[in-house]
ZANUFI-52045 format. One record per residue: z, x, y of N, C-alpha, C in turn; residue in three letters. Coordinates in steps of 0.05 Angstrom, whole numbers, plus 32768, in hexadecimal, padded with zeros to 4 digits. Example, Ala and Ser with C-alpha at 12.3 -4.5 7.8 and 13.67 -1.06 7.14 Angstrom:
809C81087F8E809C80F67FA6809C81087FBEALA 808E81017FD3808F81117FEB809D81028001SER 
END
This chain:
800680107FE680017FFC7FF67FFB80118018UNK 800F80228011801C803F80307FF480448034UNK 7FEC804980217FC9805680237FBD80488025UNK 7FBB802980237FA5801C80367FAC8010804BUNK 7FCA801580607FCE800C80727FC480258084UNK 7FCE803D80777FC4805080897F9A805A808EUNK 7F97805080767F76805980737F62803B806FUNK 7F6D801F80717F61801280667F4880178044UNK 7F488028803C7F42803580277F3D802B800EUNK 7F38801B80027F3D80177FEC7F35802F7FD4UNK 7F22803A7FD27F1480537FC17F3480677FC4UNK 7F4280707FD67F5E80827FDA7F71806E7FCFUNK 7F73804E7FD37F8880497FC87F8280417F9FUNK 7F6780417F9A7F6180407F7A7F64805B7F71UNK 7F61806A7F7C7F68808B7F747F7E808D7F6AUNK 7F9480867F7B7FAE80897F847FB180727F62UNK 7FB0805F7F5F7FB0804D7F407FA980607F32UNK 7F96806C7F2F7F88807C7F187F9D80907F14UNK 7FA7809C7F2D7FBB80AC7F297FD380AE7F1DUNK 7FDC808A7F1E7FF2808A7F137FFC80837EF9UNK 7FD8807A7EF07FDA806E7ED17FD980837ECBUNK 7FCB809F7EC67FC380B37EC57FDB80BF7EBAUNK 7FED80BE7ED1800E80BF7ECE801E80B67EAEUNK 8020809F7EAE802A80927EA18021809A7E85UNK 8006809C7E827FF5809D7E66800080BE7E65UNK 800C80D17E6F801480E97E69803080E47E5EUNK 803980DE7E74805C80CE7E6E806780D07E50UNK 805380CA7E49805580C57E2C805380DB7E11UNK 804580F07E24804481067E15806881117E04UNK 806F810C7E16808C81147E0D809481097DF5UNK 808280F57DE5808780F77DC1806F810D7DBEUNK 8065811F7DCF8050812E7DB7805F813E7D9EUNK 806F813D7D94807781417D80807081327D6FUNK 8071811C7D73805F80FC7D60804580F17D6FUNK 8031810A7D69801880FB7D70800E80DF7D73UNK 801C80D17D5F801380B67D4B802880A57D65UNK 803480A87D6B804080967D83803980967D99UNK 803180B17DA4802580AF7DBD800F80A07DC4UNK 7FFB809E7DA47FEF809B7DA67FF080727DAAUNK 7FFD806E7D9C8003804A7D9B801980467DB7UNK 801F80587DC38023804B7DE78013804E7DEEUNK 800280607DED7FF380627DFF7FCC804C7DFFUNK 7FDA80427DDC7FC8802F7DD67FD480177DE5UNK 7FE280147DDF7FF97FF17DEB7FF67FF77E08UNK 7FF480057E1E7FF6800E7E317FD3800C7E3FUNK 7FBF800A7E317FA880127E337FA37FF07E30UNK 7FB07FDA7E1F7F9F7FD37E0F7FB57FB27E2AUNK 7FC17FBA7E337FC97F9C7E4C7FB97F937E5EUNK 7FA77F997E647F957F887E797F867F827E63UNK 7F747F877E507F687F737E3F7F777F617E35UNK 7F937F6A7E337F9E7F547E2A7FAC7F387E34UNK 7FAB7F3D7E547FAB7F2D7E6B7F947F1F7E6EUNK 7F807F277E687F687F177E6E7F5D7F067E48UNK 7F757F077E3F7F697EF47E297F777EDB7E25UNK 7F787EC57E1A7F797EB47E247F987EAE7E17UNK 7FA57EB67E0E7FC37EB27DFF7FDC7EC67E14UNK 7FCA7EE57E167FD17EF97E287FE67F087E1CUNK 7FED7F057DFF80007F117DFC7FF77F237DE7UNK 800E7F357DE280037F577DD07FFB7F487DB3UNK 7FE57F547DA27FE07F4C7D8D7FE87F677D7FUNK 7FF77F6B7D6C80017F777D657FF17F8B7D4EUNK 7FDF7F777D407FCF7F8A7D2C7FBC7F9A7D3EUNK 7FB17F957D567F9C7FA67D687FA07FB87D6EUNK 7FC57FC17D727FCA7FDF7D7F7FC27FF47D68UNK 7FB77FF47D577FAE80067D3F7F977FFF7D2BUNK 7F877FDD7D367F797FD27D267F877FD47D05UNK 7FA07FC57D067FAB7FC67CE97FC07FAA7CE7UNK 7FAC7F9C7CCB7FB47F837CCF7FD17F847CBBUNK 7FDD7F737CC180007F667CB880157F737CD1UNK 80117F8A7CE280207F917CFC802C7F7C7D02UNK 80457F887D12805A7F737D1A80657F817D2AUNK 807A7F6B7D3C80857F807D55809B7F957D4EUNK 80AA7F9B7D3380B77FA67D2980A27FC87D26UNK 80907FC47D1F807F7FDC7D1B80777FEE7D35UNK 807D7FE27D4D80737FE97D6C80917FE17D75UNK 80AD7FE07D6B80C17FD67D7D80D07FF17D93UNK 80CC800D7D8B80CB801C7D9B80B780297DADUNK 80A180277DA8808880257DBD808F801B7DCFUNK 808C7FFE7DCB809D7FF37DE480AB7FEE7DF3UNK 80C57FF87DE780DC7FFD7DF480D880137E03UNK 80C980307DFA80C2803A7E0F80BD80397E25UNK 809E80227E1E808D801C7E3A809D800F7E52UNK 80B47FF37E4380C57FF17E5180D77FF97E60UNK 80E580057E5280F980187E5F80F7802D7E74UNK 80E2803A7E6D80D680437E8480C3803A7E9DUNK 80C9801B7E9880C280147EB280A480117EBAUNK 809880147E9E8077801C7EA980647FFD7EA3UNK 80717FE97E95806E7FCC7E8D80857FBA7E93UNK 807E7FA97E8F808F7F8C7E9580917F807E7DUNK 80A57F767E71809C7F687E5580A97F487E5CUNK 809B7F3F7E4980A07F227E5680A57F0E7E33UNK 80B37F0E7E2C80C27F027E0C80C37EE97E0CUNK 80B17EDC7DF180AD7EC17DEF80CD7EB37DEBUNK 80C67E977DEB80E47E8F7DF280E07E777DDBUNK 80F87E6D7DBF80F57E647DAE80FA7E467DB4UNK 81107E457DBD81217E337DCD812B7E3D7DEBUNK 811F7E2E7DFB81137E2A7E14812F7E1E7E24UNK 814D7E297E1D815C7E237E2781737E377E39UNK 81827E347E4B81967E447E4A81A97E537E43UNK 81AE7E697E3F81A77E7F7E4D818E7E877E3DUNK 81797E967E48815E7E917E33815C7EAD7E22UNK 816D7EC17E2B81777ECF7E1B81807ECD7DF9UNK 81847EBA7DFD81947EAD7DD981817EA67DCDUNK 815E7EA97DD2814F7E9A7DC581327EAE7DC4UNK 81377EC57DCC811A7ED17DCB810F7EDA7DAAUNK 80F97ED17DB080EF7EDE7D9080D37EF47D93UNK 80E37F0A7D7F80D07F247D8680B47F1F7D7CUNK 80AD7F0B7D78808C7F107D66807D7F0C7D72UNK 80807EFD7D9180747EFD7DAC80797F0A7DBFUNK 80667F117DC680687F2B7DE3805D7F2A7DF6UNK 805C7F257E0780457F2B7E2780507F467E33UNK 80417F5A7E3B80457F747E4B802C7F6D7E66UNK 80337F707E75802D7F737E9980327F9B7E9EUNK 801B7F967EAC801E7FB87EB580327FB37ECEUNK 803C7FC97EDB80507FC77EEF80567FC07F05UNK 80377FC17F0B80267FC07F26800D7FAB7F24UNK 800B7F967F2C7FF57F877F367FE37F9E7F3CUNK 7FDE7FB27F497FC77FC37F5B7FC27FCF7F3DUNK 7FCF7FD57F307FCC7FEE7F197FB67FD77F02UNK 7FB37FBE7F047FA97FAB7EFA7F8E7FAC7F02UNK 7F8C7F9A7F217F6F7F9A7F317F617FB87F2BUNK 7F727FCF7F3A7F647FE87F277F4E7FE77F0CUNK 7F5B7FE47EF57F557FDB7EE27F3B7FCD7EDCUNK 7F3C7FB47EE97F317F997EEF7F1C7F9B7EF4UNK 7F1C7F9F7F107F027F9A7F2C7EFF7FBD7F34UNK 7F0C7FD37F347F037FE87F347F037FE37F58UNK 7EF77FF67F687EFD7FF67F857EF07FD47F92UNK 7EE77FC77F857EDB7FB17F8C7EF67FA37F8FUNK 7EF77F977FA87F0A7F827FB27F0A7F717FB9UNK 7EF17F6A7FAB7EE47F4B7FBE7EEB7F347FADUNK 7EF97F437F967EF97F2C7F7B7F237F177F83UNK 7F287F2F7F987F467F247F9A7F417F207FABUNK 7F367F267FCA7F317F207FE77F237F0B7FF1UNK 7F0C7F0C7FE37EF87EF47FEE7EF47EDA7FD8UNK 7F057EDE7FC47F057EC17FAB7EE77EBD7FA4UNK 7EDE7EDC7F9B7ECB7ECF7F837EBF7EBA7F71UNK 7EB17EAC7F737EB57E9E7F5A7EB37EA97F46UNK 7EBA7EA57F2D7EB07EAB7F187EC17EBE7F0EUNK 7ED37EC27F147EEE7EDE7F1C7F007EC77F14UNK 7F0A7ED17EF37F297EBD7EF27F3E7ED07EF7UNK 7F547ECC7F0E7F627ED97F127F7D7ED97F0BUNK 7F7E7ECC7EF37F947EC57EE07FA57ED77EDBUNK 7F957EF07ED17FAB7F007ECF7FC07F0E7EE8UNK 7FA97F137EF07FB27F1C7F107FCA7F097F1FUNK 7FC17EF07F1A7FDB7EE47F2E7FF67EE37F1FUNK 7FF37EDF7F0080067EEF7EEA80197EFC7EF2UNK 80067F0F7EF580117F2E7EF880237F307F12UNK 801D7F1D7F2D802B7F217F3980417F107F3AUNK 803F7EFD7F3080597EF87F2E80717EFA7F15UNK 80677F0A7F0680787F1B7EF3808B7F377F03UNK 80737F437F1380767F597F2680907F4A7F39UNK 808B7F3F7F3F80A67F2F7F5280B07F247F50UNK 80B67F147F3580D57F0E7F2980DD7F207F20UNK 80D17F337F1180E07F507F0980EA7F587F16UNK 80E07F667F3E80EC7F717F4681047F607F5DUNK 810A7F467F4F81197F387F5681367F377F46UNK 81347F497F26814B7F537F1681417F367EFEUNK 812A7F277F07812A7F137EE381267F1B7ED5UNK 81317F147EB881237F147E9B81147F047E9AUNK 80F97F107E8D80DF7EFE7E9480E07EF47E73UNK 80CE7ED97E7580D07EC57E5280B97EB57E5DUNK 80B37EA67E4980977E957E4A80A17E8F7E2AUNK 80987E747E2F808D7E607E1A80807E577E0DUNK 80797E577DF3805B7E4F7DE480657E447DCFUNK 80537E287DC8805B7E177DB7803C7E0B7DB1UNK 80367E157D8E80237E0F7D93801E7DF67D96UNK 80277DD67D8D80277DC17D9680247DB47DACUNK 803F7DC57DBF80477DBA7DE0803A7DCD7DF4UNK 80297DDE7DE9801D7DF37E00802B7E067E0BUNK 80207E1D7E1C80397E357E2980387E2D7E42UNK 80517E357E4C80637E3C7E6D805D7E557E74UNK 80517E5D7E8C804B7E727E8A80677E8A7E88UNK 80727E7F7E9B80977E907E9A80AA7E817E95UNK 80C57E837E9280DC7E7A7E8B80F37E957E9CUNK 80FD7E847EB6811C7E987EBA81337E8B7EBFUNK 814C7E947EBC81627E887EB681687E7C7ED3UNK 81787E6D7ED4817E7E5E7EF1819C7E537EF1UNK 81AB7E7E7EF381C87E707EEE81E07E647EFAUNK 81CD7E587F1681DA7E407F2781D97E1C7F17UNK 81CA7E237F1181C67E007EFD81C57E087EE8UNK 81CA7E167ED181D07E2B7EBA81B57E197EA5UNK 81A27E157EB781817E157EA481727E267EB2UNK 815E7E1F7E9581417E287E9A81347E307EAAUNK 811F7E3D7EC1810D7E2C7ECE80F97E357EC6UNK 80E17E217EC580CA7E2D7EB780BA7E377ED0UNK 80A17E3C7ED1808E7E467EE780777E4B7ED0UNK 80597E3C7EE8804A7E407EDB803A7E4F7EF2UNK 80257E607EF180197E6C7F007FF17E617EFAUNK 7FF07E5C7F0D7FD07E4E7F127FB87E587F28UNK 7FA47E6A7F197F937E727F2F7F827E677F3EUNK 7F787E4C7F337F6C7E427F337F677E2C7F42UNK 7F587E107F4B7F5F7DFF7F567F6E7DE57F4DUNK 7F6C7DE47F347F747DD07F227F967DD57F19UNK 7FA07DDE7F327FBD7DE67F307FCD7DD27F2CUNK 7FCE7DB47F2D7FDD7DA07F257FD87D967F06UNK 7FC47DA37EFB7FC37D9F7EE27FCD7DBD7EC7UNK 7FE47DAA7EC47FF57DBE7EB280067DAA7E99UNK 7FEF7DA77E8680087D8F7E7180197D9E7E60UNK 801E7DB57E5F80337DC27E4E80497DC77E64UNK 80457DCA7E7380637DC57E8F80687DAE7E8BUNK 80587D9C7E9180637D7C7E94806F7D7A7E78UNK 806A7D797E6080747D757E4980917D867E45UNK 80957D9D7E4E80B57DAA7E5280BE7D9C7E66UNK 80C17D9C7E8380CB7D877E9180D77D6E7E82UNK 80C27D5F7E7680D27D437E6F80E07D477E58UNK 80DC7D627E4880F27D5E7E3581117D5F7E3EUNK 811F7D4F7E35813C7D547E39814B7D617E2FUNK 813C7D6B7E16814D7D8B7E0181517D9C7E1CUNK 813F7D9F7E3281407DB57E3881477DBB7E4BUNK 81537DA87E6481677DA47E6F815B7DAE7E8CUNK 81477DAB7E9381337DBA7EA581427DAA7EC1UNK 81427DB77ED681497DB17EEF81357DAE7F00UNK 812E7DBF7EFF810F7DC57F1080FF7DD77F05UNK 80E57DDB7F0D80D27DE27F0780BA7DE97F1BUNK 80AD7E047F1880987E037F3480797E0F7F21UNK 80697E077F3780497E127F2D80467E1E7F4CUNK 803C7E387F42802D7E4F7F59801B7E4B7F53UNK 80057E4C7F707FED7E4F7F6B7FDC7E547F87UNK 7FC97E5E7F8D7FB57E607FA37FBE7E4E7FC1UNK 7FCC7E377FB17FC87E197FC87FD77E277FE1UNK 7FD37E1A7FFD7FE57E2680197FF47E0F8018UNK 80057DFA800680137DE5800C80287DE87FFAUNK 803F7DDB8007805A7DDC7FEB805E7DC47FEDUNK 80587DB77FD2805B7D957FD080687D9B7FB1UNK 80737D7F7FA9808B7D787FA280817D5E7F89UNK 80817D5D7F6D807F7D497F5E809D7D477F4BUNK 80A97D3C7F4780C17D377F3C80D17D497F40UNK 80CF7D597F2480DB7D6C7F2780D57D8E7F2DUNK 80B67D857F2780A97DA27F2F80967DA57F47UNK 80A07DBE7F5C80917DC47F7880827DDA7F6FUNK 80677DC57F7C80547DDA7F8180557DEF7F97UNK 80527E117F9280597E1C7FAD803A7E327FB4UNK 80387E3A7FCC80227E5A7FCD802B7E6C7FB4UNK 801C7E797FAA802B7E907F9080337EA47FA8UNK 80377EAC7FC1803F7EC37FD1805B7EB27FD3UNK 805C7E967FD0807E7E8D7FCD80967E907FBDUNK 808B7EA47F9E80967EB67F8C80AC7EC07F95UNK 80AC7ED57FAD80BC7EDE7FB180DE7ED47FB7UNK 80D67EB97FC380E87EA87FCA80F07E9A7FB8UNK 80EF7E947F9D80FE7E857F88811B7E8C7F88UNK 81197EA37F7E813A7EAF7F76814D7EB07F93UNK 81477EA77FAD81547EA97FC781607E827FBBUNK 81557E717FB081637E597FB8817E7E587FB5UNK 
END
């Protein structure tokens, strides 16, 4: 950011982004004595942008080494390294979406996000920033929007979770609300149909989940409320934890 403010030169900014990504990759060399682990860490990191562009966005464990039957436990140390080093942000699946969320984490499903959305946009769009600034048609910004939200919530100290049910659908994020002792579902929408969210509607109406409030973040420029759901511009995510 400081580089762009000083020079307004996106090429210089992208050079910094690539240097940062190279540093992260090189940092994994602390496992040089175990070259296979080093390669797995690098592979997991390099897969994140393509994972985020897929429909489910979660890590497919068998794709890491192209071996069937692999599961979370086979790469637990590698995930832990990337997460504890602050290189990636982890979003864990929840089986029972009630407060406190950490009690029902399911380790078999995991999403990983890069720790800075600028690094992601460099991988996806290079030095062409029209996809971000000019609202180019045909460009799906879903992974970018979700990364912005993940980064901001993590910066406020939130542990991130998501809900995925085969019959009821998926909710992008769940966070704990310690004031109401309830889970808060958050849906992120990059398109114009931000009021269409059947999974969130089902989630909010389920009395077993004790939902007090829910949010939809989008590129709309107004704040509206419909029942328990509040619609906010995506940049208002910074204020969610201050309520």
